[in-house]
N, C-alpha and C positions, 0 to 999 in steps of 0.2 A: 705810741701816741699817734692816733689817726685823727686828723682834724678836717673839718668841713672846708675851711679856706685859709687864706693868708693871715687874716686878722687873728684867728685862734693860734696859728703856728707862731706868729710874732710874739704873742703873750707867753706861750710856753717857752720859747727861746729866752725871753727875758728872765723868766723864773729860773731856768736852768743856770743861767749866768749868776744869778743871785745866790742860789743854794750851793752851787759847786759840790755836788754830792758825788760820792764814790760809786755811783751807779750810772749806767748808760741810759740816756733818754733820747730816743730817735723819734722824729716827727715826720709824718707823711700827710700831705694834703690830698684828699681823695674826692672831695665834693660829694655829689649825690650818687656816685657810681659805686659806693661801698657795698660789699657783700662778703660772705664768709670766705669765698674762694680768693678774693683780693687780699683779705687779711692773711690767709694762709700763704699766699704768694709773697707778700711783703715779709712775713716772718722767715720764710725760707731764704729770701734775699739777704736778710740780716744774719743768717746762720743760726737762727733760734729754733731749737727742737722742742718737742712736746715735754721733755723732762727738764728743760731749762727753767730756772726761776725767773718768771717774766709776768708782768702785769700789762694788760692792754687797756688803754683809755680811749674812748671815742668822744671828742669834743665837738659838739654841733649846736646850731641854733635849733630851737624847738617850735619855730613858727609854722612849719609844714608838718601836719599830723601824719601824713603818709610816710614821711622820712623818719619820724620818731618810731613809728610801727616797724619799719624796716630795720632800724638800728636796734630795737628791743630784742630782735631775734639773734643778734650776734653775741659771741662770747667775749665778755670784757666789761669794763665799768663804763657806763653811759653817763657822760657829763653834758647836761643840757642847760641852755639859757633861753628863757622865753620872754620876749620874742627873739632876742639876739644877744651876742656876747657883749654888746655895748651896755646892756643892763648890768652885767657883772662889773664892768668898769665904773658905771654910775654908782653902784653900791659902795664904792670906796669913798663916796662923798656923803651920801645920805640914804635913808630908807626910800623905797619906791613901792607903792601899793596899788597904783593905778594901772589898769590894763592899757597897753599901747601896741601899735604895730612897729615894725623895725624902723621905719623912717622917723616916727615920732620918738622912739627911744634914742636914736642918734641925735635928734634935736635936743632932747632932754639932757643927754650927756654933754653936748657942747655948751649948753646953758648952765650946767651944774657947777663949773669951776673954771677959772681962767686958764688952767693948764690944758683944758680940752678945747679952747677956742679955735684952734687950727687943726683939729682932729681930722685924720684921713684914714679910712678903712685900710687894713693891711699894713699899717705902719704905726709904730710907736716912737715918739721922740724920746730922747734921753730923759727929759723932764717928766714926760708922761709915764715912762717905765719906772722912774724913781718914785713917783707919786703912787703908782700901783703897788710897788714893793713895800713902801713905808706904811701903807694903810690896808694891807691885805687882810689882816686879822679883823679889822673893822668890817670889811666886806664879808668875811666869813660869818661874823655874828649877825649881820643884817640878812644875809642870804638864808641862814638857818631859820629865821622867823617867817620866811615866805612859804606859802603852800607848795607842796611838791607838784611839779609839772603844771602849775597854774600859770596865768599871765598876770603879773610878772612872777618869775621864779628862776633860780639858778642853783645848781648843785656843784658849781665849780669849786666850792669849798672842799669837796671830797679830794680833788687833785691837790689843792694847797695843803690840806691836812696830811695827805700821803707824803708830800715833800717834807713837811715839818717832822713827821714821824721818822722818815729816813735820815733827816739831819740829826735827830736825837738818839739814834741807835748806833 
């Protein structure tokens, strides 16, 4: 799991604790410096070889087209939220169909439900994490109805579904 920033890493860590799967999920925050060499270096640091059963996910905001193009060239599953991860969080409350920038999306999230009133990027409170876990399948359904790579859009549901699949095998 390679993430853009702390906000994405924090969400993945909360999911890991919830699912308690017999698989290893390692997260690395790489920001916009991501490239295939960095991915290979990280895999080597983890002792993962070419023949190992491993899936790589890249979780990034899609508000910068140049970054999306860069990520599209890497080997792995690209998880994008447009304009930002806060859209994914907001989809746990209701549908979003209006195009927004990242700041507007954060404001929409904060206004969407009382649990988000004190939201800070890079940190999820226990209540916020519980809220996300309990409503994750609602968010999956809402995200699936959004256009692929439009604004708004999120395919974070692919990661949640991979966790669900691993839980059920």
